[in-house]
FIZA-108034 format. One record per residue (C-alpha): residue in one letter; x negated, y, z negated; residue number from 1. Coordinates in pm, whole numbers, plus 50000, padded with zeros to 5 digits. Each point is the difference from the previous one (the first is absolute). Layout:
// residues N
ATOM / resn / c1 / c2 / c3 / resi
ATOM / a / X / Y / Z / NUM .
...
This chain:
// residues 331
ATOM / resn / c1 / c2 / c3 / resi
ATOM / m / 49995 / 49999 / 49998 / 1 .
ATOM / k / 49889 / 50364 / 50100 / 2 .
ATOM / k / 49940 / 50245 / 49705 / 3 .
ATOM / i / 50225 / 50278 / 50127 / 4 .
ATOM / a / 50361 / 49978 / 50149 / 5 .
ATOM / v / 50119 / 50300 / 50217 / 6 .
ATOM / v / 50385 / 50024 / 49957 / 7 .
ATOM / i / 50210 / 50243 / 50219 / 8 .
ATOM / l / 50354 / 50043 / 49888 / 9 .
ATOM / n / 50241 / 50044 / 50286 / 10 .
ATOM / w / 50348 / 50110 / 50055 / 11 .
ATOM / n / 50135 / 50040 / 50353 / 12 .
ATOM / g / 49634 / 50131 / 50097 / 13 .
ATOM / s / 49953 / 49800 / 50339 / 14 .
ATOM / t / 49848 / 50295 / 50169 / 15 .
ATOM / l / 49768 / 50085 / 49742 / 16 .
ATOM / l / 49889 / 49629 / 49970 / 17 .
ATOM / e / 49913 / 49999 / 50360 / 18 .
ATOM / l / 49798 / 50310 / 49965 / 19 .
ATOM / f / 49813 / 49927 / 49693 / 20 .
ATOM / l / 49965 / 49624 / 49949 / 21 .
ATOM / p / 49736 / 49978 / 50250 / 22 .
ATOM / s / 49743 / 50207 / 49803 / 23 .
ATOM / i / 50108 / 49810 / 49685 / 24 .
ATOM / v / 49937 / 49656 / 50171 / 25 .
ATOM / r / 49672 / 50141 / 50181 / 26 .
ATOM / y / 49819 / 50129 / 49673 / 27 .
ATOM / s / 50125 / 49771 / 49719 / 28 .
ATOM / t / 49820 / 49679 / 50088 / 29 .
ATOM / e / 49901 / 49977 / 49618 / 30 .
ATOM / a / 50378 / 49997 / 49914 / 31 .
ATOM / s / 50314 / 49778 / 50017 / 32 .
ATOM / v / 50257 / 50225 / 50179 / 33 .
ATOM / y / 50373 / 49995 / 49895 / 34 .
ATOM / v / 50305 / 50207 / 50112 / 35 .
ATOM / a / 50274 / 49999 / 49711 / 36 .
ATOM / d / 50314 / 50068 / 50174 / 37 .
ATOM / n / 50298 / 50158 / 49825 / 38 .
ATOM / a / 50260 / 49825 / 50205 / 39 .
ATOM / s / 49959 / 50208 / 50327 / 40 .
ATOM / t / 50288 / 49986 / 50242 / 41 .
ATOM / d / 49780 / 50092 / 50286 / 42 .
ATOM / n / 49737 / 49791 / 50217 / 43 .
ATOM / s / 49727 / 50050 / 49739 / 44 .
ATOM / i / 49983 / 49628 / 49902 / 45 .
ATOM / e / 49976 / 49894 / 50390 / 46 .
ATOM / i / 49731 / 50255 / 50087 / 47 .
ATOM / i / 49795 / 49850 / 49710 / 48 .
ATOM / k / 50033 / 49635 / 50105 / 49 .
ATOM / t / 49954 / 50081 / 50349 / 50 .
ATOM / k / 49729 / 50258 / 50006 / 51 .
ATOM / f / 49826 / 49918 / 49642 / 52 .
ATOM / p / 50000 / 49643 / 49946 / 53 .
ATOM / s / 49717 / 50016 / 49758 / 54 .
ATOM / i / 50221 / 50215 / 49768 / 55 .
ATOM / t / 50197 / 49843 / 49709 / 56 .
ATOM / i / 50371 / 50099 / 49965 / 57 .
ATOM / i / 50140 / 50037 / 49670 / 58 .
ATOM / q / 50380 / 50048 / 50024 / 59 .
ATOM / n / 50210 / 50177 / 49746 / 60 .
ATOM / d / 50366 / 49929 / 49984 / 61 .
ATOM / n / 50088 / 50385 / 49992 / 62 .
ATOM / n / 49875 / 50344 / 50033 / 63 .
ATOM / y / 49868 / 50036 / 49666 / 64 .
ATOM / g / 49787 / 50327 / 50048 / 65 .
ATOM / f / 49649 / 50066 / 49939 / 66 .
ATOM / a / 49958 / 49885 / 49646 / 67 .
ATOM / k / 50230 / 49701 / 49959 / 68 .
ATOM / g / 49917 / 49892 / 50378 / 69 .
ATOM / y / 49636 / 49970 / 49894 / 70 .
ATOM / n / 50068 / 49829 / 49661 / 71 .
ATOM / k / 50193 / 49742 / 50161 / 72 .
ATOM / a / 49736 / 49943 / 50282 / 73 .
ATOM / l / 49708 / 49994 / 49806 / 74 .
ATOM / q / 50113 / 49709 / 49788 / 75 .
ATOM / q / 49907 / 49785 / 50300 / 76 .
ATOM / v / 49654 / 50147 / 50039 / 77 .
ATOM / e / 49711 / 49848 / 49830 / 78 .
ATOM / e / 49717 / 50204 / 50103 / 79 .
ATOM / d / 49772 / 50157 / 49732 / 80 .
ATOM / y / 50051 / 50351 / 50142 / 81 .
ATOM / y / 50289 / 50159 / 50138 / 82 .
ATOM / a / 49979 / 50274 / 50301 / 83 .
ATOM / l / 50363 / 50149 / 50013 / 84 .
ATOM / v / 50019 / 50186 / 50333 / 85 .
ATOM / n / 50277 / 50198 / 50145 / 86 .
ATOM / s / 50112 / 49874 / 50366 / 87 .
ATOM / d / 49890 / 50363 / 50128 / 88 .
ATOM / i / 49630 / 49946 / 49905 / 89 .
ATOM / e / 49719 / 49986 / 50224 / 90 .
ATOM / v / 49696 / 49834 / 49837 / 91 .
ATOM / t / 49637 / 50046 / 50120 / 92 .
ATOM / e / 49701 / 49750 / 50052 / 93 .
ATOM / g / 49855 / 49904 / 49662 / 94 .
ATOM / w / 50285 / 50147 / 49790 / 95 .
ATOM / l / 50000 / 49689 / 49772 / 96 .
ATOM / s / 49638 / 49939 / 49924 / 97 .
ATOM / p / 49963 / 50304 / 49753 / 98 .
ATOM / v / 50310 / 49910 / 49837 / 99 .
ATOM / l / 49890 / 49630 / 49951 / 100 .
ATOM / s / 49647 / 50130 / 49860 / 101 .
ATOM / l / 50185 / 50224 / 49736 / 102 .
ATOM / f / 50207 / 49738 / 49872 / 103 .
ATOM / d / 49739 / 49743 / 49985 / 104 .
ATOM / n / 49752 / 50234 / 49827 / 105 .
ATOM / s / 50228 / 50191 / 49766 / 106 .
ATOM / p / 50218 / 49779 / 49818 / 107 .
ATOM / k / 50178 / 50309 / 49807 / 108 .
ATOM / v / 50114 / 50135 / 50344 / 109 .
ATOM / g / 50346 / 49869 / 50062 / 110 .
ATOM / i / 50131 / 50240 / 50261 / 111 .
ATOM / i / 49822 / 50151 / 50314 / 112 .
ATOM / q / 50106 / 50236 / 50276 / 113 .
ATOM / p / 49802 / 50089 / 50323 / 114 .
ATOM / k / 49996 / 50318 / 50170 / 115 .
ATOM / i / 50324 / 50061 / 50171 / 116 .
ATOM / l / 50005 / 50234 / 50302 / 117 .
ATOM / d / 50263 / 50128 / 50232 / 118 .
ATOM / y / 50080 / 49773 / 50294 / 119 .
ATOM / k / 50110 / 50298 / 50204 / 120 .
ATOM / r / 49735 / 50259 / 49885 / 121 .
ATOM / r / 49704 / 49763 / 49941 / 122 .
ATOM / d / 49764 / 50260 / 49843 / 123 .
ATOM / f / 50262 / 50062 / 49743 / 124 .
ATOM / f / 50097 / 49829 / 49691 / 125 .
ATOM / e / 50358 / 49847 / 49966 / 126 .
ATOM / y / 50249 / 50118 / 49755 / 127 .
ATOM / a / 50062 / 49663 / 49837 / 128 .
ATOM / g / 49684 / 49952 / 49806 / 129 .
ATOM / a / 49753 / 50189 / 50193 / 130 .
ATOM / a / 49652 / 49924 / 49774 / 131 .
ATOM / g / 50162 / 49874 / 49675 / 132 .
ATOM / g / 50273 / 50121 / 49778 / 133 .
ATOM / f / 50054 / 50183 / 49660 / 134 .
ATOM / i / 50297 / 50129 / 49821 / 135 .
ATOM / d / 50040 / 50305 / 49779 / 136 .
ATOM / q / 50139 / 50002 / 49633 / 137 .
ATOM / y / 50362 / 50030 / 50156 / 138 .
ATOM / g / 49941 / 49706 / 50232 / 139 .
ATOM / y / 49985 / 50189 / 50345 / 140 .
ATOM / p / 49761 / 49776 / 50195 / 141 .
ATOM / f / 49725 / 50167 / 50225 / 142 .
ATOM / c / 49680 / 49858 / 50169 / 143 .
ATOM / r / 49641 / 50112 / 50076 / 144 .
ATOM / g / 50075 / 50119 / 50361 / 145 .
ATOM / r / 50383 / 50088 / 49967 / 146 .
ATOM / v / 50159 / 50223 / 49757 / 147 .
ATOM / f / 50379 / 50042 / 50034 / 148 .
ATOM / e / 50027 / 50089 / 50372 / 149 .
ATOM / t / 49628 / 50100 / 50052 / 150 .
ATOM / i / 49809 / 49740 / 50169 / 151 .
ATOM / e / 49626 / 50026 / 50051 / 152 .
ATOM / r / 49778 / 49929 / 50291 / 153 .
ATOM / d / 49760 / 49705 / 49940 / 154 .
ATOM / s / 49649 / 50172 / 50025 / 155 .
ATOM / g / 49845 / 49738 / 49752 / 156 .
ATOM / q / 50066 / 50162 / 49696 / 157 .
ATOM / y / 50156 / 49697 / 49862 / 158 .
ATOM / n / 49752 / 49763 / 50142 / 159 .
ATOM / d / 49937 / 49820 / 49649 / 160 .
ATOM / e / 50107 / 49723 / 49771 / 161 .
ATOM / t / 50191 / 50126 / 49706 / 162 .
ATOM / e / 50252 / 49930 / 49721 / 163 .
ATOM / i / 50343 / 50112 / 50083 / 164 .
ATOM / f / 50342 / 49979 / 49808 / 165 .
ATOM / w / 50208 / 49860 / 50268 / 166 .
ATOM / a / 49953 / 49836 / 50355 / 167 .
ATOM / s / 50252 / 50042 / 50260 / 168 .
ATOM / g / 50245 / 49707 / 50101 / 169 .
ATOM / a / 49922 / 50083 / 50349 / 170 .
ATOM / c / 49675 / 49782 / 49965 / 171 .
ATOM / f / 49977 / 49877 / 49651 / 172 .
ATOM / f / 49756 / 49737 / 49879 / 173 .
ATOM / i / 50058 / 49819 / 49670 / 174 .
ATOM / r / 49863 / 49677 / 49832 / 175 .
ATOM / k / 50282 / 49732 / 50006 / 176 .
ATOM / d / 49960 / 49920 / 49634 / 177 .
ATOM / i / 50068 / 50383 / 49901 / 178 .
ATOM / f / 50294 / 50006 / 50230 / 179 .
ATOM / r / 50142 / 49698 / 49836 / 180 .
ATOM / k / 49904 / 50099 / 49644 / 181 .
ATOM / l / 50181 / 50344 / 50046 / 182 .
ATOM / n / 50305 / 49826 / 50164 / 183 .
ATOM / g / 49942 / 50188 / 50327 / 184 .
ATOM / f / 50177 / 50299 / 50119 / 185 .
ATOM / d / 50310 / 50104 / 49810 / 186 .
ATOM / g / 50292 / 49884 / 50200 / 187 .
ATOM / d / 50213 / 50299 / 49884 / 188 .
ATOM / f / 49795 / 50248 / 50197 / 189 .
ATOM / f / 50105 / 49826 / 50338 / 190 .
ATOM / a / 49722 / 50233 / 50164 / 191 .
ATOM / h / 49800 / 50287 / 49947 / 192 .
ATOM / q / 49776 / 50069 / 49694 / 193 .
ATOM / e / 50001 / 49612 / 49901 / 194 .
ATOM / e / 49627 / 50003 / 50060 / 195 .
ATOM / i / 49922 / 50278 / 49756 / 196 .
ATOM / d / 50206 / 49836 / 49757 / 197 .
ATOM / l / 49814 / 49675 / 50058 / 198 .
ATOM / c / 49661 / 50185 / 49981 / 199 .
ATOM / w / 50101 / 50184 / 49666 / 200 .
ATOM / r / 50097 / 49667 / 49835 / 201 .
ATOM / a / 49682 / 49870 / 50106 / 202 .
ATOM / f / 49807 / 50292 / 49874 / 203 .
ATOM / n / 50177 / 49956 / 49654 / 204 .
ATOM / l / 49864 / 49676 / 49997 / 205 .
ATOM / g / 49628 / 50103 / 50050 / 206 .
ATOM / y / 50003 / 49916 / 50390 / 207 .
ATOM / i / 49827 / 50245 / 50215 / 208 .
ATOM / s / 50126 / 50114 / 50362 / 209 .
ATOM / k / 49740 / 50105 / 50237 / 210 .
ATOM / y / 49954 / 50170 / 50334 / 211 .
ATOM / t / 49740 / 49920 / 50267 / 212 .
ATOM / s / 49932 / 50183 / 50316 / 213 .
ATOM / k / 49803 / 49695 / 50144 / 214 .
ATOM / s / 50329 / 49866 / 50100 / 215 .
ATOM / a / 50239 / 50192 / 50224 / 216 .
ATOM / v / 50347 / 49986 / 50141 / 217 .
ATOM / y / 50218 / 50215 / 50212 / 218 .
ATOM / h / 50380 / 50041 / 49897 / 219 .
ATOM / i / 50284 / 50141 / 50189 / 220 .
ATOM / g / 50178 / 50090 / 49684 / 221 .
ATOM / a / 50376 / 50044 / 49965 / 222 .
ATOM / a / 50053 / 49721 / 50260 / 223 .
ATOM / t / 50256 / 49818 / 49798 / 224 .
ATOM / l / 50181 / 50303 / 49810 / 225 .
ATOM / q / 49956 / 50346 / 50143 / 226 .
ATOM / e / 49887 / 50270 / 49789 / 227 .
ATOM / s / 50329 / 50194 / 50058 / 228 .
ATOM / n / 50200 / 49709 / 49891 / 229 .
ATOM / p / 50183 / 50083 / 49700 / 230 .
ATOM / k / 49987 / 49652 / 49872 / 231 .
ATOM / k / 49625 / 50050 / 49959 / 232 .
ATOM / t / 50069 / 50302 / 49801 / 233 .
ATOM / f / 50213 / 49794 / 49771 / 234 .
ATOM / l / 49766 / 49723 / 49956 / 235 .
ATOM / n / 49706 / 50222 / 49940 / 236 .
ATOM / f / 50161 / 50201 / 49742 / 237 .
ATOM / r / 50182 / 49717 / 49845 / 238 .
ATOM / n / 49710 / 49778 / 49989 / 239 .
ATOM / s / 49770 / 50256 / 49867 / 240 .
ATOM / l / 50243 / 50042 / 49679 / 241 .
ATOM / l / 50001 / 49621 / 49966 / 242 .
ATOM / m / 49631 / 49965 / 50021 / 243 .
ATOM / l / 49925 / 50262 / 49744 / 244 .
ATOM / t / 50270 / 49876 / 49753 / 245 .
ATOM / k / 49815 / 49641 / 50032 / 246 .
ATOM / n / 49654 / 50122 / 49954 / 247 .
ATOM / l / 49943 / 50319 / 49778 / 248 .
ATOM / p / 49887 / 49971 / 49657 / 249 .
ATOM / a / 50296 / 50003 / 49762 / 250 .
ATOM / k / 49913 / 50374 / 49851 / 251 .
ATOM / q / 49992 / 50121 / 50365 / 252 .
ATOM / l / 50291 / 49834 / 50133 / 253 .
ATOM / f / 50300 / 50233 / 49913 / 254 .
ATOM / p / 49815 / 50320 / 50047 / 255 .
ATOM / i / 49860 / 49913 / 50343 / 256 .
ATOM / i / 50334 / 49861 / 50124 / 257 .
ATOM / f / 50164 / 50332 / 49889 / 258 .
ATOM / v / 49752 / 50181 / 50186 / 259 .
ATOM / r / 50024 / 49822 / 50293 / 260 .
ATOM / l / 50369 / 50001 / 50027 / 261 .
ATOM / c / 49986 / 50391 / 49979 / 262 .
ATOM / l / 49739 / 49988 / 50293 / 263 .
ATOM / d / 50215 / 49770 / 50188 / 264 .
ATOM / g / 50292 / 50261 / 49963 / 265 .
ATOM / l / 49771 / 50262 / 50139 / 266 .
ATOM / a / 49912 / 49785 / 50311 / 267 .
ATOM / g / 50357 / 49931 / 50035 / 268 .
ATOM / i / 50108 / 50378 / 49991 / 269 .
ATOM / q / 49693 / 50042 / 50270 / 270 .
ATOM / f / 50173 / 49761 / 50214 / 271 .
ATOM / l / 50316 / 50177 / 49965 / 272 .
ATOM / f / 49875 / 50345 / 50086 / 273 .
ATOM / t / 49839 / 49851 / 50304 / 274 .
ATOM / g / 50315 / 49859 / 50139 / 275 .
ATOM / k / 49883 / 49637 / 49927 / 276 .
ATOM / f / 50314 / 49893 / 49833 / 277 .
ATOM / v / 49976 / 49629 / 50033 / 278 .
ATOM / h / 49658 / 50015 / 49823 / 279 .
ATOM / c / 50154 / 50201 / 49716 / 280 .
ATOM / f / 50273 / 49736 / 49975 / 281 .
ATOM / a / 49746 / 49740 / 49996 / 282 .
ATOM / i / 49824 / 50141 / 49689 / 283 .
ATOM / i / 50322 / 49995 / 49837 / 284 .
ATOM / r / 50074 / 49638 / 50095 / 285 .
ATOM / a / 49648 / 49900 / 49901 / 286 .
ATOM / h / 50057 / 50143 / 49646 / 287 .
ATOM / f / 50325 / 49836 / 49928 / 288 .
ATOM / s / 49857 / 49686 / 50128 / 289 .
ATOM / f / 49710 / 50033 / 49755 / 290 .
ATOM / y / 50248 / 50083 / 49715 / 291 .
ATOM / g / 50195 / 49682 / 50069 / 292 .
ATOM / m / 49682 / 49804 / 49997 / 293 .
ATOM / i / 49837 / 50149 / 49687 / 294 .
ATOM / n / 50080 / 49716 / 49743 / 295 .
ATOM / k / 49870 / 49726 / 50260 / 296 .
ATOM / v / 49673 / 50187 / 50062 / 297 .
ATOM / l / 49936 / 50068 / 49646 / 298 .
ATOM / k / 49981 / 49627 / 49929 / 299 .
ATOM / k / 49739 / 49977 / 50256 / 300 .
ATOM / r / 49762 / 50194 / 49796 / 301 .
ATOM / n / 49730 / 49744 / 49865 / 302 .
ATOM / g / 49811 / 50198 / 49724 / 303 .
ATOM / c / 49663 / 50037 / 50190 / 304 .
ATOM / y / 49979 / 50380 / 50097 / 305 .
ATOM / t / 49704 / 50268 / 50031 / 306 .
ATOM / d / 49991 / 50361 / 49976 / 307 .
ATOM / n / 49749 / 50054 / 50270 / 308 .
ATOM / y / 50187 / 49922 / 50307 / 309 .
ATOM / f / 50030 / 50330 / 50192 / 310 .
ATOM / h / 49724 / 50186 / 50167 / 311 .
ATOM / v / 50153 / 50353 / 49952 / 312 .
ATOM / k / 50277 / 50122 / 49789 / 313 .
ATOM / s / 50215 / 50150 / 50278 / 314 .
ATOM / i / 49930 / 49951 / 50370 / 315 .
ATOM / v / 50315 / 50218 / 50063 / 316 .
ATOM / y / 49821 / 50287 / 49822 / 317 .
ATOM / h / 49681 / 49978 / 50178 / 318 .
ATOM / y / 50140 / 49946 / 50339 / 319 .
ATOM / f / 50300 / 50248 / 49993 / 320 .
ATOM / l / 49886 / 50270 / 49764 / 321 .
ATOM / k / 49622 / 50003 / 50043 / 322 .
ATOM / n / 49993 / 49895 / 50376 / 323 .
ATOM / e / 49768 / 49733 / 49938 / 324 .
ATOM / a / 50076 / 49770 / 50272 / 325 .
ATOM / t / 49727 / 49746 / 50019 / 326 .
ATOM / f / 49890 / 49744 / 49743 / 327 .
ATOM / k / 49758 / 50119 / 49748 / 328 .
ATOM / i / 49791 / 49738 / 49771 / 329 .
ATOM / k / 50062 / 50245 / 49716 / 330 .
ATOM / y / 50273 / 50239 / 49944 / 331 .
């Protein structure tokens, strides 16, 4: 058995599979390659069987979303390391070797992210992960190479190997034993920010997440759920609150949640005044969904928490009020 499994989650993504599976097959000879299909109704399965016979198909019986879809599929994958790869990712020659080396030589490293560049603007970082992720005290995520809507050109400024707080689900490497110890992604998230939650839970147990620029991939981004889709707004706002409730230290839980609810309210007002009414309503729905899940989510708290989870107190303050649009090592 090979050490690493490349697992692509698919739902009605036949066009993406035809475009991106060739690079996966060509440059992943060190790995076993799987497509985990979330009960697609297009011709995805036929394309894989016909054009990519070396790929193993794992068939889920429903569309379980990103989180639960991977959880179900990975029950059948026994390689030591998982590479969870979006169907809209183009990999590059040698992308797996640096990751395998890091895992083999650094036992405390549990999660790894490569450099994620934009498939369409290839000298720019891609929104979903860029050069590794962090959060502020209130749970707002940002990356080296991407803060809110500002995306940096890749000029080698993040050509390094460094500890990060979260790795992007677009291309996410994790040890099998850690994934299973943490019971995988939280299925209640469905999609969006489940990888940050998983990284936070790993962090609370003392595992390290790392970024390496020695491995690089290209990501289309928003190929399965467009940025303008109010469902994405709903999932991001609700799941961020779920993540905070699960992982914050007890003494910070209610003060941080209260501030975050207020900041979300301001975001909703901004959407309202800019005519984005469906996104304002999505935030309201996200809050009511969160309130309905509070008791269930509180039961998921496991007693392992650390205070030093955030890189900066408020990235909102630095970005919108101080006009600091790019990542800084120290704020």
